MIKOLMI-171523 format. One record per residue (C-alpha): x, y, z; residue in three letters. Coordinates in nm, 3 decimals. Layout:
<rs>
<xx=X, yy=Y, zz=Z, code=ALA>
...
</rs>
This chain:
<rs>
<xx=11.629, yy=7.573, zz=9.863, code=UNK>
<xx=11.646, yy=7.939, zz=9.958, code=UNK>
<xx=11.320, yy=8.167, zz=9.741, code=UNK>
<xx=11.282, yy=8.522, zz=9.629, code=UNK>
<xx=10.914, yy=8.573, zz=9.613, code=UNK>
<xx=10.697, yy=8.833, zz=9.468, code=UNK>
<xx=10.370, yy=8.854, zz=9.584, code=UNK>
<xx=10.112, yy=9.110, zz=9.499, code=UNK>
<xx=9.776, yy=9.118, zz=9.686, code=UNK>
<xx=9.498, yy=9.247, zz=9.499, code=UNK>
<xx=9.078, yy=9.385, zz=9.539, code=UNK>
<xx=8.896, yy=9.647, zz=9.610, code=UNK>
<xx=8.919, yy=9.953, zz=9.826, code=UNK>
<xx=8.867, yy=9.896, zz=10.172, code=UNK>
<xx=8.840, yy=9.468, zz=10.218, code=UNK>
<xx=9.077, yy=9.455, zz=10.432, code=UNK>
<xx=9.436, yy=9.397, zz=10.217, code=UNK>
<xx=9.632, yy=9.629, zz=10.446, code=UNK>
<xx=9.526, yy=9.552, zz=10.750, code=UNK>
<xx=9.573, yy=9.229, zz=10.689, code=UNK>
<xx=9.893, yy=9.243, zz=10.547, code=UNK>
<xx=10.045, yy=9.405, zz=10.860, code=UNK>
<xx=9.869, yy=9.160, zz=11.043, code=UNK>
<xx=10.077, yy=8.905, zz=10.903, code=UNK>
<xx=10.427, yy=9.066, zz=10.852, code=UNK>
<xx=10.433, yy=9.269, zz=11.203, code=UNK>
<xx=10.151, yy=9.100, zz=11.414, code=UNK>
<xx=9.957, yy=9.335, zz=11.478, code=UNK>
<xx=9.591, yy=9.508, zz=11.449, code=UNK>
<xx=9.470, yy=9.838, zz=11.346, code=UNK>
<xx=9.099, yy=9.872, zz=11.309, code=UNK>
<xx=9.124, yy=10.262, zz=11.192, code=UNK>
<xx=9.410, yy=10.163, zz=10.890, code=UNK>
<xx=9.445, yy=10.468, zz=10.619, code=UNK>
<xx=9.329, yy=10.367, zz=10.270, code=UNK>
<xx=9.636, yy=10.286, zz=10.089, code=UNK>
<xx=9.758, yy=10.552, zz=9.877, code=UNK>
<xx=9.910, yy=10.361, zz=9.548, code=UNK>
<xx=10.179, yy=10.105, zz=9.653, code=UNK>
<xx=10.242, yy=9.958, zz=9.980, code=UNK>
<xx=10.586, yy=9.751, zz=10.000, code=UNK>
<xx=10.676, yy=9.514, zz=10.296, code=UNK>
<xx=10.889, yy=9.204, zz=10.363, code=UNK>
<xx=10.874, yy=8.849, zz=10.524, code=UNK>
<xx=11.097, yy=8.596, zz=10.563, code=UNK>
<xx=10.949, yy=8.255, zz=10.672, code=UNK>
<xx=11.000, yy=7.895, zz=10.610, code=UNK>
<xx=10.774, yy=7.685, zz=10.421, code=UNK>
<xx=10.808, yy=7.303, zz=10.364, code=UNK>
<xx=11.216, yy=7.371, zz=10.447, code=UNK>
<xx=11.248, yy=7.632, zz=10.228, code=UNK>
<xx=11.343, yy=7.981, zz=10.302, code=UNK>
<xx=11.122, yy=8.232, zz=10.144, code=UNK>
<xx=11.207, yy=8.628, zz=10.147, code=UNK>
<xx=10.848, yy=8.742, zz=10.061, code=UNK>
<xx=10.805, yy=9.068, zz=9.902, code=UNK>
<xx=10.469, yy=9.170, zz=9.993, code=UNK>
<xx=10.305, yy=9.450, zz=9.649, code=UNK>
<xx=10.019, yy=9.631, zz=9.844, code=UNK>
<xx=9.752, yy=9.805, zz=9.568, code=UNK>
<xx=9.521, yy=10.071, zz=9.655, code=UNK>
<xx=9.196, yy=9.903, zz=9.605, code=UNK>
<xx=9.050, yy=10.262, zz=9.422, code=UNK>
<xx=9.017, yy=10.319, zz=9.087, code=UNK>
<xx=9.253, yy=10.631, zz=9.059, code=UNK>
<xx=9.488, yy=10.372, zz=9.155, code=UNK>
<xx=9.451, yy=10.058, zz=8.931, code=UNK>
<xx=9.700, yy=10.210, zz=8.672, code=UNK>
<xx=10.004, yy=10.148, zz=8.801, code=UNK>
<xx=9.903, yy=9.781, zz=8.864, code=UNK>
<xx=10.011, yy=9.628, zz=8.563, code=UNK>
<xx=10.328, yy=9.727, zz=8.562, code=UNK>
<xx=10.398, yy=9.595, zz=8.907, code=UNK>
<xx=10.296, yy=9.305, zz=8.817, code=UNK>
<xx=10.597, yy=9.199, zz=8.624, code=UNK>
<xx=10.811, yy=9.015, zz=8.765, code=UNK>
<xx=10.574, yy=8.852, zz=9.008, code=UNK>
<xx=10.533, yy=8.504, zz=9.107, code=UNK>
<xx=10.226, yy=8.479, zz=9.284, code=UNK>
<xx=9.918, yy=8.694, zz=9.386, code=UNK>
<xx=9.566, yy=8.652, zz=9.624, code=UNK>
<xx=9.311, yy=8.785, zz=9.573, code=UNK>
<xx=9.095, yy=8.929, zz=9.870, code=UNK>
<xx=8.740, yy=8.997, zz=9.892, code=UNK>
<xx=8.549, yy=9.123, zz=10.224, code=UNK>
<xx=8.299, yy=8.898, zz=10.301, code=UNK>
<xx=8.017, yy=9.131, zz=10.394, code=UNK>
<xx=8.058, yy=9.267, zz=10.047, code=UNK>
<xx=7.931, yy=9.090, zz=9.783, code=UNK>
<xx=8.045, yy=9.325, zz=9.542, code=UNK>
<xx=8.386, yy=9.326, zz=9.647, code=UNK>
<xx=8.394, yy=8.955, zz=9.513, code=UNK>
<xx=8.186, yy=8.990, zz=9.187, code=UNK>
<xx=8.488, yy=9.278, zz=9.104, code=UNK>
<xx=8.703, yy=8.967, zz=9.086, code=UNK>
<xx=8.723, yy=8.953, zz=8.690, code=UNK>
<xx=8.850, yy=9.294, zz=8.674, code=UNK>
<xx=9.116, yy=9.256, zz=8.871, code=UNK>
<xx=9.219, yy=8.874, zz=8.711, code=UNK>
<xx=9.281, yy=9.122, zz=8.376, code=UNK>
<xx=9.460, yy=9.365, zz=8.512, code=UNK>
<xx=9.675, yy=9.047, zz=8.681, code=UNK>
<xx=9.742, yy=8.884, zz=8.337, code=UNK>
<xx=9.805, yy=9.151, zz=8.131, code=UNK>
<xx=10.139, yy=9.210, zz=8.225, code=UNK>
<xx=10.261, yy=8.956, zz=8.481, code=UNK>
<xx=10.133, yy=8.692, zz=8.257, code=UNK>
<xx=10.082, yy=8.299, zz=8.429, code=UNK>
<xx=10.105, yy=8.286, zz=8.833, code=UNK>
<xx=9.991, yy=8.100, zz=9.118, code=UNK>
<xx=9.684, yy=8.293, zz=9.251, code=UNK>
<xx=9.473, yy=8.244, zz=9.574, code=UNK>
<xx=9.189, yy=8.391, zz=9.696, code=UNK>
<xx=9.117, yy=8.526, zz=10.065, code=UNK>
<xx=8.834, yy=8.658, zz=10.231, code=UNK>
<xx=8.843, yy=8.896, zz=10.545, code=UNK>
<xx=8.626, yy=9.012, zz=10.818, code=UNK>
<xx=8.556, yy=8.620, zz=10.853, code=UNK>
<xx=8.459, yy=8.737, zz=11.250, code=UNK>
<xx=8.188, yy=8.932, zz=11.156, code=UNK>
<xx=7.965, yy=8.573, zz=11.098, code=UNK>
<xx=7.649, yy=8.754, zz=11.172, code=UNK>
<xx=7.705, yy=8.961, zz=10.884, code=UNK>
<xx=7.870, yy=8.803, zz=10.587, code=UNK>
<xx=7.686, yy=8.775, zz=10.297, code=UNK>
<xx=7.853, yy=8.564, zz=10.039, code=UNK>
<xx=7.823, yy=8.128, zz=10.129, code=UNK>
<xx=8.199, yy=7.935, zz=10.104, code=UNK>
<xx=8.033, yy=7.775, zz=9.758, code=UNK>
<xx=7.972, yy=8.110, zz=9.611, code=UNK>
<xx=8.302, yy=8.229, zz=9.626, code=UNK>
<xx=8.507, yy=7.857, zz=9.511, code=UNK>
<xx=8.256, yy=7.881, zz=9.183, code=UNK>
<xx=8.383, yy=8.199, zz=9.136, code=UNK>
<xx=8.759, yy=8.088, zz=9.203, code=UNK>
<xx=8.663, yy=7.817, zz=8.949, code=UNK>
<xx=8.552, yy=8.013, zz=8.672, code=UNK>
<xx=8.868, yy=8.237, zz=8.630, code=UNK>
<xx=9.110, yy=7.991, zz=8.714, code=UNK>
<xx=9.189, yy=8.038, zz=9.108, code=UNK>
<xx=9.341, yy=7.773, zz=9.251, code=UNK>
<xx=9.101, yy=7.691, zz=9.587, code=UNK>
<xx=8.934, yy=7.654, zz=9.792, code=UNK>
<xx=8.955, yy=7.997, zz=9.929, code=UNK>
<xx=9.025, yy=8.080, zz=10.239, code=UNK>
<xx=8.842, yy=8.313, zz=10.517, code=UNK>
<xx=9.052, yy=8.468, zz=10.731, code=UNK>
<xx=8.993, yy=8.749, zz=11.031, code=UNK>
<xx=9.278, yy=9.055, zz=11.069, code=UNK>
<xx=9.155, yy=9.081, zz=11.407, code=UNK>
<xx=9.159, yy=8.766, zz=11.573, code=UNK>
<xx=9.422, yy=8.621, zz=11.332, code=UNK>
<xx=9.246, yy=8.353, zz=11.185, code=UNK>
<xx=9.363, yy=8.187, zz=10.886, code=UNK>
<xx=9.607, yy=8.497, zz=10.802, code=UNK>
<xx=9.944, yy=8.246, zz=10.862, code=UNK>
<xx=9.763, yy=7.960, zz=10.664, code=UNK>
<xx=9.661, yy=8.219, zz=10.388, code=UNK>
<xx=10.029, yy=8.321, zz=10.309, code=UNK>
<xx=10.119, yy=7.952, zz=10.363, code=UNK>
<xx=9.914, yy=7.829, zz=10.125, code=UNK>
<xx=10.024, yy=8.069, zz=9.822, code=UNK>
<xx=10.429, yy=8.052, zz=9.928, code=UNK>
<xx=10.363, yy=7.702, zz=9.850, code=UNK>
<xx=10.175, yy=7.751, zz=9.527, code=UNK>
<xx=10.489, yy=7.990, zz=9.382, code=UNK>
<xx=10.727, yy=7.697, zz=9.525, code=UNK>
<xx=10.545, yy=7.402, zz=9.290, code=UNK>
<xx=10.547, yy=7.653, zz=9.025, code=UNK>
<xx=10.940, yy=7.752, zz=9.060, code=UNK>
<xx=11.034, yy=7.394, zz=9.051, code=UNK>
<xx=10.861, yy=7.312, zz=8.731, code=UNK>
<xx=11.000, yy=7.654, zz=8.520, code=UNK>
<xx=11.377, yy=7.849, zz=8.576, code=UNK>
<xx=11.348, yy=8.027, zz=8.890, code=UNK>
<xx=11.372, yy=8.368, zz=8.790, code=UNK>
<xx=11.483, yy=8.695, zz=8.975, code=UNK>
<xx=11.181, yy=8.966, zz=9.095, code=UNK>
<xx=11.199, yy=9.232, zz=8.784, code=UNK>
<xx=11.336, yy=9.584, zz=8.938, code=UNK>
<xx=10.931, yy=9.768, zz=8.976, code=UNK>
<xx=10.973, yy=10.158, zz=8.862, code=UNK>
<xx=10.901, yy=10.394, zz=9.158, code=UNK>
<xx=10.631, yy=10.593, zz=9.151, code=UNK>
<xx=10.704, yy=10.910, zz=8.952, code=UNK>
<xx=10.825, yy=11.216, zz=9.109, code=UNK>
<xx=10.705, yy=11.559, zz=8.942, code=UNK>
<xx=10.979, yy=11.808, zz=8.959, code=UNK>
<xx=10.935, yy=12.211, zz=8.861, code=UNK>
<xx=11.170, yy=12.340, zz=8.649, code=UNK>
<xx=11.417, yy=12.562, zz=8.795, code=UNK>
<xx=11.611, yy=12.793, zz=8.557, code=UNK>
<xx=11.955, yy=12.703, zz=8.517, code=UNK>
<xx=12.232, yy=13.012, zz=8.614, code=UNK>
<xx=12.424, yy=13.114, zz=8.338, code=UNK>
<xx=12.768, yy=13.008, zz=8.402, code=UNK>
<xx=13.000, yy=13.262, zz=8.548, code=UNK>
<xx=13.174, yy=13.476, zz=8.349, code=UNK>
<xx=13.504, yy=13.595, zz=8.472, code=UNK>
<xx=13.717, yy=13.869, zz=8.427, code=UNK>
<xx=14.079, yy=13.951, zz=8.468, code=UNK>
<xx=14.146, yy=14.200, zz=8.714, code=UNK>
<xx=14.351, yy=14.467, zz=8.448, code=UNK>
<xx=14.571, yy=14.748, zz=8.628, code=UNK>
<xx=14.437, yy=15.073, zz=8.615, code=UNK>
<xx=14.673, yy=15.267, zz=8.406, code=UNK>
<xx=14.769, yy=15.597, zz=8.596, code=UNK>
<xx=14.648, yy=15.959, zz=8.467, code=UNK>
<xx=14.920, yy=16.031, zz=8.218, code=UNK>
<xx=15.130, yy=16.361, zz=8.363, code=UNK>
<xx=15.242, yy=16.604, zz=8.113, code=UNK>
<xx=15.518, yy=16.836, zz=8.176, code=UNK>
<xx=15.664, yy=17.124, zz=7.973, code=UNK>
<xx=15.989, yy=17.115, zz=7.891, code=UNK>
<xx=16.154, yy=17.410, zz=7.884, code=UNK>
<xx=16.519, yy=17.527, zz=7.813, code=UNK>
<xx=16.662, yy=17.737, zz=8.093, code=UNK>
<xx=16.922, yy=17.975, zz=7.926, code=UNK>
<xx=17.190, yy=18.128, zz=8.135, code=UNK>
<xx=17.194, yy=18.512, zz=8.106, code=UNK>
<xx=17.406, yy=18.726, zz=7.854, code=UNK>
<xx=17.722, yy=18.782, zz=7.946, code=UNK>
<xx=17.905, yy=19.085, zz=7.870, code=UNK>
<xx=18.208, yy=19.112, zz=7.633, code=UNK>
<xx=18.539, yy=19.252, zz=7.762, code=UNK>
<xx=18.648, yy=19.530, zz=7.529, code=UNK>
<xx=18.896, yy=19.343, zz=7.373, code=UNK>
<xx=18.684, yy=19.064, zz=7.280, code=UNK>
<xx=18.460, yy=19.324, zz=7.093, code=UNK>
</rs>
């Protein structure tokens, strides 16, 4: 069977969401990825348990100034992955804020958690047990999965896991097509509309009147012969 799923990637800025998606979709790693401004959209086609899936991945900018976009873009979502940084505990503790935004418009759909930068083992500050406890508290499906965009560790497994859960959720409820998401607002300057052209008919110019004086020309009088006098 073929499915089309809309997947939300949520989490604080700087945790490595865009790097993770780029690794999964393109198989590349960029250590100096720029921060996502607003929303980034990518598509991945894959097969899970014999099911063909067109996966629409919506990667959200994690900065506070972009979070107001999230609720509207969650409409029609089939699942989400909450991403946190294994070296930054604060990124995990913000899960409550992200879950509120995900649920405010998106309704109920599967959510899993992934901890990035697993390759930085000595800098790790979040034990797996702690992450699983947080996930359970907020109704997030476990266990959490540690990933590394740099080495590729568990990247495929993370996305396969959420796809499996979206398939199960869809089989329990009628499948729905992703709801069209509004494009970011574009601001245009108001340009005055030119007035409609006024068309004038060409009127032939009247020639100046020419005035003639009509003079009666009289023939000179003839002298009458004497017999007519």
